[in-house]
C-alpha angles and dihedrals in degrees: 000000000000108000096182093073121112119207134191122211125191111224110200127207122235135217128202112237087184131008125182132172111215104177148339122250123221089252091060095256116133125232110230141187109201138167106216127194132189119225132195096251100110145181113216116226118196117197127190127177113235127193096233115080097242139102119238117189126188120186125197084222106068092201095062114095117256099202137044113345091045105101095217087057094046090049094055091045089051095047093045091050097047095044098042094229107174096209136063137240140230112216124193119190123194107196120215098145112083118251121257092359107133088257099108090243093156094041093049090052091052091048089051091052093049092048094041092051091049089055095039095049096034089230093153098220112165121238088253093053089049091051090051089051091047095053092072087059096051145319093256096052096080090055093046088056092051100041131180121067118337146158111237119198138164102040086333100287099099101088132188115187110225134198114275109284114235107276128254140177109245132211111196119196122181120196115228091240115084125226118210113223093212090054093049091052093045092053091044115103121197110207143123092288093059112120105222120202117236102256095166090052089051089050090054092045089054093046093050093041091236109162092187097050088047090054091047092056102046107129144147120195091203095058097087091056095044089048089060093053095041112025089184088078089072093043093051092048090052090050095049092051090048088052090056105268109161091213136001134195143157116254122235112320090336161178098178117089125203131205118204114210132184093196118068093204095057090045090055093047090050091049093051091047092058095041088059094055143053096304097053097125092049103043120104135177114209143133143231114292116211125208 
């Protein structure tokens, strides 16, 4: 074991091509069925073993916590405790994924730390073992370890790897206003009037490789609630459509909206249009990332 090595791990963001809520558990957790997709917008996580048994975390965003409560720190603490490693680690996170955006930015950093430490210390955990470890940190962490295209069920931890979805260029736009995941789920009401996305249809579209059928089945059951909290979501979607997006949707509980484009030129023009306006700092051009 060479503990002087320093490694870098890319931590991709995710979007939800479909997100449905199917029930509520007695403990308040919601059962979901989601199609998750990795994208090429990534944080960069650097890891270095240090002799002293401590965790030092440095973020590119000074306002983020550097101790408990930061998922990257919590992941390192969990990994070192479970593996019995008798040294510490220096972690540096270069943030590119926007914060509290519905893109799993914190979860993917945690996933990168778990995978990176497994490599750094040559502990030999399987992907399944790492996913089990990650679940205690957050429901999105297991998917972020798996990556690619996947069906997520349960509270998000029951994962089925899917064939690579048809590729798209992706324009991401995050409103200035934040949306609390807790508030969204608190306001969300599951009843007979709930309009559920066609998750099975989305699965079939991915299996057949049909871009058109995938676009027709984009859906997020939480979006009406998040739109009430943040009306900019609807405004951004309308603008993306006017700029040529083939499909638009909110990711996760929001507030980030993504536009899917089959035409790279149109995607680039839409990106430049948003970059020239009020959402300049929170607009990104990326594409699907396959496992």
